[in-house]
C-alpha positions, 0 to 999 in steps of 0.5 A: 500500500502507498500513502499520501499526506495531501491537503488541497486548497478548498473543502470541495477539493478535499472531499473530491480527492477521496473519491478521485483516489478510489477511482484511481485505484479502480482504474489501476488495479495493479495498485495495492491501495492507498492511505491518504491524510489531510487536515483542513485549515478552515472550518466547514460542515460535511453531510453524509450522503443521505442526511437532510440539510435542514435536519442535521445542520443549523443552517442560519448559524453556519451562514452567519459564521461563514461556515460552508456546508458540503455533502460527501458521497459516502454514508454516515453522519454529519461532521464539522471539519477544521484545524485539529481534525485529522482525516484519513482515506483508506482505499483497499481492494475488496479481496483484501477484506476476505469474507468481511464484505458485510458492512459492519464486519468490514468496518471492524476489519479496519477499526480493529487496526486503528483501535490497536494503533491508538491504544498503543500510543495512548497506553489505555483501552480504546473501544469500537463503539456503535457501528463505526466509531472509536471511543475512550471511556465511551466518549467518541474521538473517531467517526468513520464511513465507507463506500464500496465500488466494484473492486475497491472499498473506500474507508474514510474518517476523522480523528479529533486531536485538538479540535474546537468541540464547542463548535460542533455544539454551536453548528449541529443540532442533535443528530436524527439518528444516534448510536445506542451508546450515545445515550442522548448525550449532547455533542460536548459530552459525547465527543472528545479530543485524544492527546496525540500529535498528528505526526505520531498518529499518521506514523502509527496508521502507516505502520498498521497498513504497511503504507510505507512508500509515497503514492507517486502515480496519483495525479491530484489534477483529476480532482477538479472533475469531481468538484464540477460534477458533484462537490461544488454544485448547489444541487448536490449539497441541497439534494436532501 
């Protein structure tokens, strides 16, 4: 597997890059997969594919603060992006998942490695919580989603390392769907940062996936077409 540490200039490009990376692997099946890291210097909101804009976001508050709202092509809940929120995108060949093509089982296949990597760094227990979260003492620090194509699956998600959790409380209402372990807790009581540095976490995840060489063949110039087709279009963002 190859890795990229690649943050692009705009929120739209950063979302589009994950999709472009998936299609790159589909079109170059000899590639062993890829692991990308990125972190936005600016705040923005990302809806899961089927999330309803007005139900999951305080739209007027976002407008007042100048925080854009976008939509990704994978499922899962709505998140706030910005400084202190490390993102990863992992593209794996479906055959690497073996018999774990079930959605929950495939999440666990990935999250078990992430859990173990973080637990070693923290020196304490980390739990897989709900379907696709990682938590410490029942408090979430990582949310994840996936999108499956013909031969590859994209897993992507977040790690809160130094994020302004109060901003989540300000910009997002309580989600319409909640994992059982949330127990109706508000955002400030449900999510937390973990005391790790970006460099050490990226190194641990690269080691976990044996992503030891840079992905030199991926061309970021392909990202623009996905911004035009999807991520930069108002019809896409407001489709639900």
